[in-house]
N, C-alpha and C positions, 0 to 999 in steps of 0.2 A: 093650595097653599104652596108658596115657594120657599126656598131656603132662606130668603130674606125675612119671611114672616115667622119663621120658627125660632123660638127662643132657645131650643135645645141644640140647634145646629149653628155654630158660629160661622160667620161669613168666611173667615179664613179657611175653614174646613171645606166649605163648598168650593172656594177658589182653588184649594190644593187638589181636590178631586178632579175638578174641571181641567186644571193645568196638566195633571198626570194623564188623563184620558186623551186630551188633545196631543200632548207630546208623544204618548205611546202610539197613537194613530199615525203621526208623522214618521216616527222611527220605523214603523212596520210597513209603511207604504213603499213599495219598490220604486216608485217614481220620485220619491223624495231625494234630492241631491245630497251627496255625502256631506257637503259643507253645512247644509241645514241640519242634518242629523247631529253633527258635532256641536252645533249651537243649541239644539233642543235637549240633548242628553243631560247636561248639568241642571237644566230647569226641571226635568223629570225627576232627577235624583234629589233635588232640593225639596220635593213634595213628600218624600218618603217618611220623615219623622212625623209629620201631621197625619198621614194616612195610617201609619203604624199605631199612633196614639188612638186613632178612631177605631182600630181593630179591623180595618179593611182587609188586611192580608190574612186575618183569621177567618174571614167570611168568604173571600173570593180568591180563586186561583188564577194566575196568569197562564194562559194556554200556550203562548208562544215560548218555545224553549229558550231562545236567546234572550228575550226580554225578561223571562222568569229568572234566568241565571244572573243577569245584570242586577236585577233588584235584590235577589238573595245575597249576592256577593257584597253589594253596597250595604245592606242591612247588617250583615255579619261584620263588615269592617267598622261600621259605626258602633256596634255593640262592643267590639274589641277595643275601640278607642276610648270608651267610657268606663271600662272595668277598673275598679280601684286597684292600685298597685300595692303589693305587699309592703308592710312596714319594714324599714331597714333595721337590722340588729343594732342595738345601742351599745 
């Protein structure tokens, strides 16, 4: 059974996971030119909300320290940007 056949896994989730893995592999490959890494990084970061919603980061750990820090920093920044602001005193 493929992801396309499973009603419980939306295609966008499968695409997000695939995009994350391919992007991570490119970013970690020492032969990847820096210009390509800069193009791939935003694509990798764009997948994080979908992967977080799926619970991927609760199930799997990123072993590369630099990539793990990048992902953790981005997730923290996204959490901070959606926190409700305190109501102003009237």
